[in-house]
C-alpha positions in Angstrom: 2.1 -1.1 5.8 1.5 2.3 4.4 1.2 6.1 6.0 -1.4 8.0 4.8 1.1 10.9 4.4 4.7 9.9 4.3 7.2 12.7 6.0 8.9 14.6 3.5 12.6 12.8 5.2 13.2 10.3 7.2 13.4 10.9 10.6 15.4 8.1 11.9 18.0 9.5 9.7 17.7 12.8 10.9 17.6 12.1 14.3 21.3 10.4 13.7 22.9 13.6 12.1 22.2 15.4 15.2 22.8 12.6 17.4 26.2 12.6 16.0 26.3 15.7 16.8 26.6 15.6 20.3 27.3 12.2 21.4 28.5 9.0 20.3 26.6 5.3 20.3 25.1 6.8 16.5 24.4 3.5 15.4 23.2 1.9 18.2 20.8 4.7 18.5 19.8 4.4 14.6 19.5 0.9 15.1 17.5 1.1 18.6 15.5 3.9 17.5 14.4 2.6 14.0 13.7 -1.3 16.1 11.0 1.3 18.3 9.5 2.8 14.9 8.8 0.2 13.2 7.1 -1.6 15.8 5.1 1.2 16.4 4.2 1.7 12.8 3.3 -2.3 12.9 1.3 -2.4 15.9 -0.5 0.4 14.9 -1.5 -1.8 11.6 -2.9 -4.9 13.3 -4.2 -2.9 15.9 -6.5 -0.9 12.8 -7.0 -4.7 11.4 -8.2 -5.9 14.5 -10.4 -3.8 14.9 -13.6 -4.6 13.1 -13.0 -7.7 15.7 -12.8 -5.3 18.1 -9.7 -6.3 19.6 -6.5 -4.7 20.1 -3.0 -6.1 19.4 -3.1 -6.9 23.2 -6.1 -8.2 23.8 -5.3 -11.1 20.7 -2.3 -12.1 22.1 -3.8 -12.6 25.5 -6.4 -15.2 23.8 -4.5 -16.6 21.8 -1.7 -16.9 25.1 -5.4 -19.1 26.1 -5.5 -20.9 23.5 -2.2 -22.2 23.5 -3.1 -23.6 27.2 -3.6 -26.7 27.8 -6.4 -26.2 29.5 -7.3 -22.8 27.9 -6.7 -20.9 31.1 -4.0 -19.1 33.2 -3.4 -17.6 36.1 -3.6 -13.8 35.2 0.0 -13.2 36.8 1.4 -15.6 34.9 0.4 -14.6 31.8 1.2 -11.0 33.2 4.4 -12.3 33.5 4.6 -14.4 29.3 3.0 -11.8 27.5 5.2 -9.1 29.6 2.8 -6.7 31.1 2.0 -4.7 33.9 -0.7 -6.4 36.3 -2.1 -3.8 36.2 -2.5 -4.0 32.0 -3.4 -7.5 31.9 -6.2 -6.8 34.3 -7.6 -4.6 31.8 -7.5 -7.3 29.5 -8.8 -9.5 30.6 -12.0 -7.2 32.2 -12.4 -6.3 28.4 -12.2 -10.0 26.8 -14.7 -10.7 29.7 -17.1 -7.7 28.7 -17.4 -8.9 25.7 -18.0 -12.5 26.4 -14.1 -14.0 25.1 -12.8 -14.9 28.5 -14.5 -15.9 32.0 -12.9 -15.5 35.3 -12.5 -19.1 37.6 -11.1 -19.2 40.8 -8.0 -21.5 40.8 -9.1 -25.4 42.3 -6.1 -25.7 44.1 -5.2 -21.9 44.9 -7.8 -19.5 46.7 -5.6 -16.8 46.1 -4.8 -17.3 42.3 -7.2 -16.0 40.1 -7.6 -17.9 36.2 -8.8 -16.4 32.9 -10.2 -19.1 30.9 -11.1 -18.2 27.1 -14.8 -19.1 25.8 -16.1 -21.0 22.9 -16.6 -17.3 21.5 -12.9 -16.2 22.3 -11.9 -19.2 20.0 -14.2 -18.3 17.6 -12.4 -14.9 17.1 -8.9 -16.0 18.0 -9.6 -18.3 14.2 -11.3 -15.1 12.3 -8.7 -12.7 13.6 -5.6 -14.6 13.0 -6.8 -15.3 9.8 -7.4 -11.9 8.8 -3.6 -11.2 10.0 -2.3 -14.8 8.1 -3.7 -12.8 5.2 -2.3 -9.0 6.1 0.8 -11.1 6.5 1.3 -9.8 10.2 2.4 -6.4 8.9 5.7 -7.6 7.7 4.8 -8.0 4.0 7.3 -6.1 2.7 9.8 -9.1 3.6 10.7 -11.9 2.3 10.4 -15.2 4.2 14.5 -15.4 4.5 14.3 -11.7 5.9 11.9 -12.7 8.3 14.1 -15.7 9.3 17.0 -12.8 9.6 15.2 -11.0 11.2 14.9 -13.5 14.2 17.6 -14.6 13.9 19.3 -10.9 14.7 17.3 -9.8 17.6 17.6 -13.6 19.5 20.5 -12.4 20.9 19.8 -9.5 22.4 16.8 -11.6 23.5 18.7 -14.3 25.3 21.3 -11.2 26.8 17.6 -9.8 28.5 17.0 -13.2 29.8 13.5 -13.8 28.2 14.3 -17.4 27.5 17.2 -20.1 28.2 19.7 -20.3 25.7 19.9 -24.1 25.7 15.9 -23.3 23.8 15.7 -24.6 20.5 16.0 -22.3 17.9 13.7 -24.2 15.2 10.1 -24.6 16.0 
């Protein structure tokens, strides 16, 4: 991951310096700001990589979620919950994927109020191609070793757990 023009200073270190002059919680502010900045940088890199496939990372995630589902389809509401996006956002994501032929909407077979998003063969093919590119690019995390990646995942787990992202008895290893 590289910026086209690196900043001549560390913006997070400067923010921490300024923060310390006014408030407590410097370590927490510095950590969360680092986390958010890395998220933005990685997302920008992944979106750039996926642009050749006419995807954003959000649309890629939706296709992967459908690929992982038992029948290749899920209710839009459930997709929004699992991807942690607003119902309006999941509707927009599915609109784009449907317009590109990667998803179709279908009525739920037993609940007339529910609409399913179903991945098409073209969507499955696109997931395979895009995933190869993302894996080749180490998902934008190539600067970290395997041990570092495992440590980062473990470090973030208690925060996710405390936020109710999953149950405490969920296994940590696949």
